[in-house]
C-alpha positions in Angstrom: 45.1 -32.8 13.4 43.0 -35.6 11.9 41.8 -36.5 15.4 40.7 -32.8 15.9 38.7 -32.8 12.7 36.9 -36.0 13.7 36.1 -34.6 17.1 34.8 -31.4 15.5 32.7 -33.3 13.0 31.3 -35.4 15.8 30.4 -32.3 17.8 28.6 -30.8 14.7 26.6 -34.0 14.2 25.6 -34.1 17.9 24.5 -30.4 17.7 22.5 -31.1 14.5 20.7 -34.1 16.0 20.0 -32.2 19.2 18.6 -29.2 17.3 16.5 -31.6 15.1 15.1 -33.3 18.2 14.3 -30.0 19.9 12.5 -28.8 16.7 10.4 -32.0 16.6 9.0 -31.3 20.1 5.2 -30.7 19.9 4.0 -27.2 20.2 0.9 -26.9 22.3 -1.4 -24.2 23.7 -4.2 -21.9 22.7 -4.1 -21.0 19.0 -4.7 -17.7 17.3 -5.8 -17.9 13.7 -3.9 -15.8 11.2 -5.6 -17.2 8.1 -7.0 -20.5 6.8 -3.7 -22.3 7.0 -1.6 -20.3 9.5 -2.0 -20.1 13.2 0.1 -19.0 16.2 0.5 -21.5 19.0 2.7 -20.7 22.1 4.1 -17.7 20.2 5.2 -19.9 17.3 3.9 -19.1 13.8 2.7 -22.4 12.4 1.8 -23.2 8.8 -0.6 -26.2 8.7 1.1 -29.0 6.8 -0.3 -30.3 3.6 -3.1 -27.8 3.0 -3.6 -24.6 1.1 -6.4 -22.2 2.0 -7.5 -19.2 0.0 -5.9 -15.9 0.9 -7.7 -13.3 3.0 -8.3 -11.0 0.1 -9.1 -13.8 -2.3 -12.7 -14.0 -3.6 -14.4 -17.0 -5.0 -17.8 -17.6 -6.7 -20.5 -19.5 -4.7 -22.7 -22.1 -6.3 -25.5 -19.5 -6.7 -23.2 -17.1 -8.6 -22.4 -14.5 -6.0 -18.8 -13.6 -5.1 -17.5 -14.0 -1.5 -14.2 -13.7 0.3 -13.4 -17.4 0.5 -10.1 -16.7 2.4 -12.1 -15.0 5.2 -14.5 -17.9 5.3 -11.6 -20.3 5.6 -10.1 -18.4 8.5 -13.4 -18.1 10.2 -14.0 -21.9 9.9 -10.7 -22.6 11.4 -11.3 -20.1 14.3 -14.7 -21.7 15.0 -13.2 -25.2 14.9 -10.5 -24.2 17.4 -12.7 -21.9 19.4 -10.1 -21.0 22.0 -9.4 -24.6 22.9 -5.8 -26.0 23.1 -4.1 -27.1 19.9 -1.2 -29.5 19.5 1.1 -29.2 16.5 3.8 -31.7 15.5 6.5 -29.9 13.5 7.6 -31.4 10.2 9.9 -28.7 8.7 10.3 -24.9 8.4 9.1 -23.0 5.3 10.9 -20.2 3.4 9.1 -17.6 5.5 10.5 -19.1 8.7 7.2 -20.6 9.8 7.1 -24.0 11.5 5.2 -26.4 9.2 3.3 -28.8 11.3 0.4 -31.3 11.5 -1.9 -29.8 14.0 -4.7 -31.3 16.1 -7.6 -29.8 18.0 -8.5 -30.7 21.6 -10.4 -33.7 20.4 -7.3 -34.9 18.6 -8.8 -34.3 15.1 -6.3 -33.4 12.4 -7.1 -29.8 11.5 -5.6 -30.0 8.0 -7.9 -33.0 7.2 -10.9 -31.2 8.7 -10.2 -28.0 6.7 -9.9 -29.9 3.4 -13.0 -32.2 4.1 -15.0 -29.0 5.0 -14.1 -27.6 1.5 -12.4 -24.5 2.9 -8.9 -25.5 1.9 -7.4 -27.8 -0.7 -4.8 -30.5 -0.5 -1.4 -28.8 -1.2 -0.1 -31.5 -3.6 3.1 -29.6 -4.1 4.2 -30.7 -0.6 2.0 -33.7 0.2 -0.7 -36.0 -1.0 -1.9 -36.9 2.5 -5.2 -35.0 2.2 -6.1 -35.9 -1.4 -8.8 -38.3 -0.4 -10.3 -35.7 1.9 -10.3 -33.3 -1.0 -12.0 -35.8 -3.2 -14.7 -36.3 -0.5 -15.3 -32.5 -0.3 -15.4 -32.2 -4.1 -17.9 -35.0 -4.6 -20.1 -33.5 -1.9 -19.7 -30.0 -3.4 -18.7 -28.6 0.0 -17.3 -25.1 0.4 -15.0 -24.1 -2.5 -16.2 -27.0 -4.5 -19.8 -25.7 -4.6 -18.8 -22.9 -7.0 -15.7 -21.7 -8.7 -12.3 -20.7 -7.4 -8.7 -20.2 -8.3 -6.2 -22.4 -6.5 -4.7 -20.4 -3.7 -1.1 -20.8 -5.0 -2.1 -19.6 -8.5 -4.0 -16.7 -7.0 -0.9 -15.7 -4.9 1.2 -15.9 -8.0 -1.1 -13.6 -9.9 -1.5 -11.1 -7.0 
């Protein structure tokens, strides 16, 4: 019986490692933008790792005092950056909504998360990573995008709405 338990445990471990290896395979293809931090690549819904972009219905205040839908601006910026070209995403994990969380790169091999944060249309999502904090500091100092005016952090906005 002990031998059977060890064999079963070994089989479970092999299956777990095989599943993890398969999950780590890059996802590549043309991307469709859902919002500023979520895309669909090869029919896989992907949450871009380490960033948080404003929600589609979220409004922010520009430097000149007018309100605008900053979530729509973020989605448009990402769509323009990708512009129908292939994207490659390297999975890291799965979130509570079943999305693959991945670091994604455009056709020029530029990290899309870093680009979004440097452009000021997303923030570093410190709850999950500090990888893009320097990019955020750069955007803040240059008063790019969100940093030119006033905004509520996307996670706080979601909690309130």
